[in-house]
C-alpha positions as CSV (number, residue, x, y, z in Angstrom):
1,M,59.1,-19.5,6.8
2,P,58.9,-20.8,3.4
3,H,56.0,-20.5,1.4
4,Y,55.2,-22.7,-0.9
5,V,53.1,-22.6,-4.1
6,A,50.1,-24.0,-4.8
7,L,47.9,-24.1,-7.7
8,I,43.8,-24.3,-7.1
9,H,41.7,-25.9,-9.4
10,K,37.9,-25.8,-9.5
11,D,36.8,-29.3,-9.9
12,S,33.5,-30.4,-11.9
13,D,31.5,-31.1,-8.7
14,G,32.2,-27.3,-7.8
15,C,35.2,-28.2,-4.8
16,Y,38.3,-26.5,-5.1
17,G,41.6,-28.7,-5.2
18,V,44.6,-27.8,-4.1
19,S,48.1,-29.3,-5.4
20,F,51.9,-27.7,-4.7
21,P,54.3,-28.9,-7.8
22,D,57.0,-29.2,-5.7
23,I,55.7,-31.5,-3.7
24,P,54.3,-34.6,-5.5
25,G,51.6,-36.5,-4.6
26,V,50.1,-33.8,-1.6
27,V,46.9,-32.7,-1.9
28,T,44.1,-31.7,-0.7
29,G,40.8,-29.6,-1.2
30,G,38.0,-27.8,-0.3
31,D,34.6,-26.1,-0.7
32,T,35.7,-22.9,-1.4
33,V,38.9,-20.9,-1.9
34,E,39.5,-20.0,1.4
35,E,38.7,-23.2,3.2
36,A,41.2,-25.2,0.0
37,V,43.7,-22.6,1.4
38,E,43.6,-23.3,4.9
39,E,43.4,-27.0,4.4
40,A,46.5,-26.9,2.3
41,A,48.5,-25.2,5.0
42,E,47.3,-27.8,7.4
43,F,47.9,-30.7,5.1
44,L,51.5,-29.5,4.8
45,Q,52.3,-30.0,8.0
46,F,50.6,-33.8,8.2
47,A,52.4,-34.4,5.3
48,A,55.4,-33.3,6.7
49,E,55.5,-35.6,9.2
50,D,56.3,-38.6,7.8
51,W,57.8,-37.5,4.5
52,I,60.5,-39.5,2.5
53,N,62.4,-38.2,-0.8
54,P,63.1,-40.6,-3.1
55,D,66.8,-39.8,-2.0
56,G,66.1,-41.2,1.4
57,S,66.5,-37.8,2.9
58,T,63.3,-36.9,5.1
59,G,61.2,-33.1,5.2
60,F,60.3,-31.1,2.1
61,K,62.9,-29.9,-0.2
62,A,63.3,-26.1,-0.3
63,P,60.3,-24.4,-2.2
64,R,61.2,-23.1,-5.9
65,T,60.7,-19.5,-6.3
66,I,57.8,-18.7,-8.9
67,D,60.6,-17.6,-11.2
68,E,62.1,-20.8,-11.4
69,L,58.5,-22.7,-11.5
70,R,57.7,-20.3,-14.4
71,N,61.1,-21.8,-16.5
72,D,59.3,-25.3,-15.8
73,P,57.3,-26.6,-18.7
74,E,55.4,-28.8,-16.4
75,F,54.1,-26.1,-14.3
76,I,53.3,-23.9,-17.3
77,E,50.7,-26.2,-18.5
78,D,49.5,-27.6,-14.8
79,A,48.7,-24.0,-14.1
80,K,46.0,-23.3,-16.3
81,D,42.7,-22.3,-15.4
82,A,44.5,-22.3,-11.5
83,V,44.7,-20.0,-9.4
84,V,48.4,-19.5,-8.1
85,A,48.6,-19.4,-3.7
86,F,51.0,-19.1,-1.9
87,V,50.9,-21.5,1.4
88,E,53.2,-20.7,4.4
89,Y,54.4,-23.6,5.7
90,P,56.1,-23.1,9.0
91,D,59.4,-25.4,9.6
92,R,58.9,-26.9,12.8
93,A,62.5,-27.8,12.6
94,N,64.1,-24.4,12.6
95,A,61.3,-22.4,14.7
96,A,62.9,-23.6,17.7
97,E,66.4,-21.5,17.0
């Protein structure tokens, strides 16, 4: 199963926001880090149901490795002051195979 890198930032209101560098626009959160990671896994499933890529294809692209992300200046900037976590995404299309 693929794992997507998630960035967890503490918001000014004390909650934790989660974003995914490889899946722009997919953002969720929780009151604790643990809740935020749990919500992130559930939200990946929800977002994937109707996901359409800019090229018209559906489904998430394969996640980049942490080494690939470390070479991305935008990721380096976004990761400042963030907790980096790996969120498992069960690819249901391939799970039945």
